[in-house]
C-alpha positions in Angstrom: 174.1 140.6 1.1 171.6 137.7 1.4 168.2 137.0 -0.2 164.9 137.1 1.7 161.5 135.8 0.9 158.7 138.5 1.1 154.9 138.4 1.6 154.3 137.7 -2.1 155.1 134.0 -1.1 152.4 133.8 1.5 149.6 131.4 0.4 151.4 130.9 -3.0 154.4 128.9 -1.7 155.7 127.9 -5.1 158.8 125.9 -4.4 160.6 126.2 -7.7 163.3 128.2 -5.8 164.0 125.3 -3.4 164.9 123.0 -6.3 167.7 125.2 -7.6 169.3 126.2 -4.2 172.8 124.7 -4.1 173.0 125.1 -0.2 169.5 124.1 0.8 168.8 127.3 2.8 165.0 127.3 2.4 162.7 126.6 5.4 159.0 125.8 5.1 156.2 127.4 7.0 152.6 126.4 6.8 151.9 128.9 4.0 155.3 130.4 2.9 159.0 129.8 2.7 161.9 131.7 4.2 165.7 131.8 3.5 168.2 131.3 6.3 170.4 134.4 5.8 173.5 132.8 7.4 173.2 129.8 5.1 172.5 131.7 1.9 175.6 132.1 -0.3 174.1 135.0 -2.3 174.3 133.2 -5.6 170.9 134.5 -6.7 169.8 131.5 -8.6 166.6 131.3 -6.6 165.4 134.8 -7.4 164.4 134.3 -11.1 162.8 131.0 -10.3 160.0 132.5 -8.2 156.9 133.1 -10.4 155.6 135.7 -8.0 158.9 137.6 -7.5 158.8 137.0 -3.7 162.6 136.6 -3.4 164.5 139.9 -3.1 168.0 140.9 -2.1 168.1 142.1 1.5 169.4 145.4 0.2 165.8 146.0 -1.2 164.5 145.4 2.4 164.9 149.0 3.5 163.5 148.6 7.1 164.9 145.1 7.6 161.5 143.6 8.3 161.9 140.6 5.9 165.4 139.9 7.0 164.1 139.7 10.6 161.2 137.4 9.6 163.4 135.2 7.5 166.0 134.9 10.3 163.4 134.1 13.0 161.5 131.5 11.1 164.5 129.8 9.4 165.5 128.8 12.9 162.1 127.5 13.8 160.7 125.8 10.7 161.9 122.6 9.0 164.3 122.6 6.0 162.9 122.0 2.6 165.1 120.8 -0.3 162.6 119.4 -2.8 159.9 120.9 -4.9 156.3 120.2 -3.7 152.9 121.1 -5.1 151.8 124.7 -4.6 148.5 125.2 -2.8 145.4 124.8 -4.9 144.6 128.6 -4.7 148.2 129.7 -5.3 147.5 131.3 -8.7 144.5 133.2 -7.3 146.6 134.5 -4.4 149.6 135.5 -6.6 148.5 139.1 -7.1 147.0 139.9 -3.7 148.8 142.5 -1.6 149.0 142.9 2.2 149.3 139.2 2.7 151.5 139.4 5.8 148.8 141.1 7.8 145.9 139.0 6.4 147.3 135.5 6.1 150.7 134.9 7.6 151.0 131.8 9.8 153.9 131.2 12.2 153.1 127.4 12.1 155.8 125.2 10.6 155.4 123.3 7.4 156.3 119.7 6.9 159.8 120.1 5.4 161.5 117.1 3.9 
């Protein structure tokens, strides 16, 4: 098992999870984070830190879509190991649904 970041993170990009990760397996896109599944040690400390509940065990990812997205972009985006400020509209975006189709960006973030 590994953990994956889902579309609840898109345009929220709270980084509380990054700060607690003991193996630095988070990678930063322009408007979301992903977890590198081969680096994740399945400790689960990141999951309760996410205020929008965007982090899920891959066993909850029935069709494997989020595992695929996390795997792909973790190899393309820069590593992030420190908490940064969330986007100004993060709280407004927190409860929006269907964010993958509406807002996802494949562009990398800044990383550390």
